[in-house]
KOLVO-502658 format. One record per residue (C-alpha): y, z, x; residue in one letter. Coordinates in nm, 2 decimals. Each point is the difference from the previous one (the first is absolute). Example, Ala and Ser with C-alpha at 12.3 -4.5 7.8 and 13.67 -1.06 7.14 Angstrom:
REM KOLVO-502658
  north     up   east resn
  -0.45   0.78   1.23    a
   0.34  -0.07   0.14    s
REM end
This chain:
REM KOLVO-502658
  north     up   east resn
   1.00   2.20   1.89    m
  -0.19  -0.02  -0.33    r
  -0.37  -0.09   0.01    q
  -0.11  -0.21  -0.29    f
  -0.32   0.09  -0.17    e
  -0.31  -0.19  -0.09    q
  -0.31   0.12  -0.19    h
  -0.34  -0.16  -0.07    l
  -0.17   0.12  -0.32    y
  -0.34  -0.08  -0.14    e
   0.14  -0.27  -0.23    i
   0.35  -0.04   0.13    g
   0.25  -0.01   0.28    y
   0.36   0.13   0.04    s
   0.26  -0.08   0.26    r
   0.37   0.06   0.04    q
   0.25  -0.27   0.09    r
   0.37  -0.01   0.07    e
   0.21  -0.28  -0.14    l
   0.25  -0.17   0.24    n
   0.24  -0.30  -0.01    f
  -0.28  -0.26   0.04    v
  -0.17   0.13  -0.31    d
   0.31  -0.01  -0.22    c
   0.24  -0.25  -0.14    d
   0.38  -0.03   0.05    r
   0.05   0.29  -0.25    n
  -0.24   0.22   0.21    k
  -0.26   0.00  -0.28    q
  -0.36  -0.06   0.09    v
  -0.09  -0.37  -0.04    r
  -0.27  -0.10  -0.25    i
  -0.16  -0.19   0.30    g
  -0.02   0.33   0.19    t
  -0.17   0.17  -0.30    l
  -0.25  -0.29  -0.03    l
  -0.07   0.04   0.38    s
  -0.07   0.37  -0.05    i
  -0.25  -0.08  -0.28    l
  -0.17  -0.25   0.24    s
   0.01   0.21   0.32    i
  -0.11   0.34  -0.15    w
  -0.33  -0.14  -0.11    g
  -0.06  -0.10   0.37    g
   0.10   0.34   0.12    y
  -0.25   0.16  -0.24    d
  -0.28  -0.22   0.13    y
   0.10   0.03   0.36    d
  -0.02   0.38  -0.03    a
  -0.36  -0.04  -0.12    r
  -0.09  -0.22   0.29    g
   0.01  -0.32  -0.20    l
   0.26  -0.19   0.19    t
   0.10  -0.36  -0.06    h
  -0.21  -0.10   0.30    e
  -0.30   0.19  -0.12    k
   0.02  -0.15  -0.35    l
   0.05  -0.35   0.15    t
  -0.32   0.04   0.20    e
  -0.18   0.09  -0.32    m
   0.14  -0.32  -0.16    g
   0.25   0.19  -0.22    h
   0.37  -0.03  -0.05    v
   0.20   0.16  -0.28    f
   0.28  -0.21  -0.15    l
   0.25   0.13  -0.25    m
  -0.04  -0.19  -0.33    s
   0.25   0.18  -0.23    r
   0.24   0.29   0.01    a
   0.23   0.18  -0.23    a
   0.26   0.27   0.07    m
   0.21   0.23  -0.22    k
   0.33   0.10   0.17    i
   0.09   0.35  -0.11    h
   0.27   0.03   0.26    r
   0.07  -0.24   0.28    r
  -0.01   0.19   0.33    p
   0.28  -0.06   0.26    v
   0.04  -0.03   0.38    n
  -0.09   0.32   0.19    g
  -0.23   0.15  -0.27    e
  -0.34   0.12   0.10    v
  -0.26  -0.11  -0.25    l
  -0.36   0.12  -0.05    t
  -0.23  -0.28  -0.11    v
  -0.33   0.11  -0.16    d
  -0.26  -0.27  -0.07    t
  -0.36   0.00  -0.12    w
  -0.26  -0.24  -0.12    e
  -0.05  -0.02  -0.37    d
  -0.33  -0.18  -0.06    g
  -0.06  -0.37  -0.07    c
   0.07  -0.22  -0.29    r
  -0.17  -0.34   0.00    g
   0.05  -0.15   0.34    p
   0.29   0.23   0.08    h
   0.00   0.32   0.22    f
   0.27   0.22  -0.15    r
   0.25   0.23   0.19    r
   0.28   0.22  -0.12    v
   0.30   0.16   0.16    y
   0.26   0.27  -0.04    r
   0.32  -0.01   0.22    i
   0.19   0.33  -0.01    s
   0.31   0.13   0.17    d
   0.04   0.30   0.22    d
   0.05   0.23  -0.30    a
  -0.33  -0.13  -0.15    g
   0.17  -0.20  -0.27    a
  -0.17  -0.33  -0.10    l
   0.20  -0.31   0.11    c
  -0.25  -0.29  -0.04    v
  -0.35  -0.02  -0.15    s
  -0.21  -0.31   0.06    g
  -0.33  -0.16  -0.07    k
  -0.17  -0.29   0.18    s
  -0.31  -0.22  -0.04    d
  -0.18  -0.13   0.31    w
  -0.25  -0.28   0.06    l
  -0.28   0.02   0.26    l
   0.00  -0.33   0.19    v
  -0.22  -0.14   0.28    n
   0.25  -0.06   0.28    p
  -0.17  -0.32   0.12    a
  -0.07  -0.18  -0.33    s
   0.28   0.17  -0.20    r
  -0.27   0.03  -0.27    k
   0.06   0.29  -0.25    i
  -0.28   0.26   0.01    l
  -0.10   0.23  -0.28    r
   0.04   0.37   0.04    p
  -0.38   0.05   0.03    v
   0.02  -0.19   0.33    s
   0.21   0.28   0.15    f
  -0.24   0.23   0.18    t
   0.24   0.17   0.26    a
   0.05   0.29  -0.24    r
  -0.05   0.10  -0.36    q
   0.33  -0.07  -0.18    v
   0.10   0.31  -0.20    p
  -0.01  -0.04  -0.38    a
   0.32   0.02  -0.20    s
   0.17   0.34   0.06    s
   0.11   0.02  -0.36    g
   0.35   0.11   0.11    q
   0.29  -0.14  -0.20    e
   0.24  -0.21   0.21    i
   0.34  -0.08  -0.17    d
  -0.01  -0.36   0.09    c
  -0.09  -0.32  -0.19    p
  -0.34  -0.15   0.06    e
  -0.01  -0.30   0.24    p
  -0.05  -0.30  -0.24    k
   0.01  -0.37   0.00    k
   0.36  -0.10  -0.01    i
   0.09  -0.31  -0.21    r
   0.32  -0.18   0.03    m
   0.17  -0.06  -0.34    p
  -0.08  -0.34  -0.15    s
   0.34  -0.15   0.08    v
   0.12  -0.22   0.28    a
   0.09   0.23   0.29    p
   0.30  -0.02   0.22    d
  -0.07  -0.16   0.34    e
   0.12   0.24   0.26    l
  -0.08  -0.17   0.33    g
  -0.25   0.00   0.28    k
  -0.10   0.27   0.25    r
  -0.18  -0.11   0.32    p
  -0.27   0.23   0.14    v
   0.09   0.11   0.35    y
  -0.20   0.14   0.29    w
   0.15   0.35  -0.06    s
  -0.13  -0.01  -0.36    d
  -0.36   0.00   0.10    l
  -0.23   0.30   0.01    d
  -0.33   0.06   0.19    g
  -0.18  -0.20  -0.27    n
   0.21  -0.30   0.10    g
   0.19  -0.04  -0.33    h
   0.33   0.11  -0.15    l
  -0.01   0.38  -0.01    f
  -0.02   0.14  -0.35    s
   0.31   0.22   0.04    g
   0.22  -0.29   0.10    n
  -0.03  -0.15  -0.35    y
   0.22   0.28  -0.13    g
   0.28  -0.11   0.24    d
  -0.05  -0.36  -0.10    i
   0.04   0.08  -0.37    v
   0.32   0.20   0.06    w
   0.15  -0.27   0.22    d
  -0.04  -0.25  -0.29    f
   0.10   0.23  -0.29    l
   0.34  -0.07  -0.18    p
   0.27   0.18   0.19    d
   0.08   0.25  -0.28    d
  -0.36   0.12   0.00    l
  -0.05   0.06   0.37    q
   0.18   0.35   0.00    a
  -0.09   0.09  -0.36    r
  -0.23   0.31  -0.05    p
  -0.37  -0.10  -0.03    v
  -0.23   0.15  -0.26    d
  -0.33  -0.17   0.08    t
  -0.12  -0.27   0.23    f
  -0.33  -0.19  -0.02    a
  -0.15  -0.28   0.20    i
  -0.31  -0.22   0.00    n
  -0.12  -0.17   0.32    y
  -0.18  -0.32  -0.08    h
  -0.03  -0.21   0.32    k
   0.05   0.07   0.36    e
   0.28  -0.18   0.18    v
   0.03  -0.03   0.38    t
   0.21  -0.13   0.28    l
   0.15  -0.35  -0.08    g
  -0.02   0.05  -0.37    d
   0.31   0.01  -0.22    s
   0.01   0.20  -0.32    v
   0.19  -0.16  -0.29    r
   0.16   0.27  -0.22    l
   0.07  -0.02  -0.37    a
   0.12   0.27  -0.24    g
   0.09   0.09  -0.35    h
   0.23   0.28  -0.14    r
  -0.09   0.17  -0.33    a
   0.22   0.29  -0.09    d
  -0.05   0.27   0.26    n
  -0.31  -0.17   0.15    t
  -0.01  -0.27   0.27    y
  -0.31  -0.21   0.06    y
  -0.06  -0.19   0.32    m
  -0.28  -0.21   0.14    e
  -0.06  -0.17   0.33    g
  -0.19  -0.32   0.06    h
  -0.15  -0.10   0.33    g
  -0.07  -0.36   0.09    s
  -0.20  -0.06  -0.31    a
  -0.10   0.34  -0.16    e
   0.16   0.31  -0.15    l
   0.01   0.27   0.27    c
   0.17   0.29  -0.18    f
   0.15   0.11  -0.33    t
   0.24   0.30  -0.03    a
   0.16   0.20  -0.28    e
   0.31   0.21   0.06    c
   0.11   0.23  -0.28    v
   0.35   0.14   0.05    f
   0.14   0.32  -0.14    a
REM end
């Protein structure tokens, strides 16, 4: 049996992962929700390997929440492939802690590149903390390495009336250890509410902004707009915007 590898570096972390049916869509291609989950989970793996587990950080009054993410899909991996996911911190910008990713196949070819921005939050008050408040470790400065991926940015819906797409309740199985809808699940929600002809279409880039946490009992109202090869979608909780996504198709 094959043993999967993991490596901890001074400023980064690498771990292999095999894709299976639960990670992929009906066409056996990796789901965008799975890729978002990888972006989220690998930052945790990195910190776990340094002794900074979720429990340890919570004791210190710190929780990291993903604020924005962007991905460039060079080739969409499929069921059964073994991927190597490399991630490293890339300094801070304003209130955001930055993290970047390279997802490669078994031959070393780049499949997906990603960038994410994170906020440091007090788990009790949910107050956003500035990077200078984080004393668990010194966050590495920008590596200077070029990542072939758009920068995470503020996504703005076009200034037209969007199409109302429906509502998606938040279920128990959606929740993560922070008690809210897991960041990776938003990718599946977006794909469930896309127009049928786009759901299996090749993806060039995907970006998402997380605005407001939603939890059990909430219902997310989805609206979207199509502009050429780009589809915009936003979700509103009971009163506030909770996410905005931009899907660019090849």
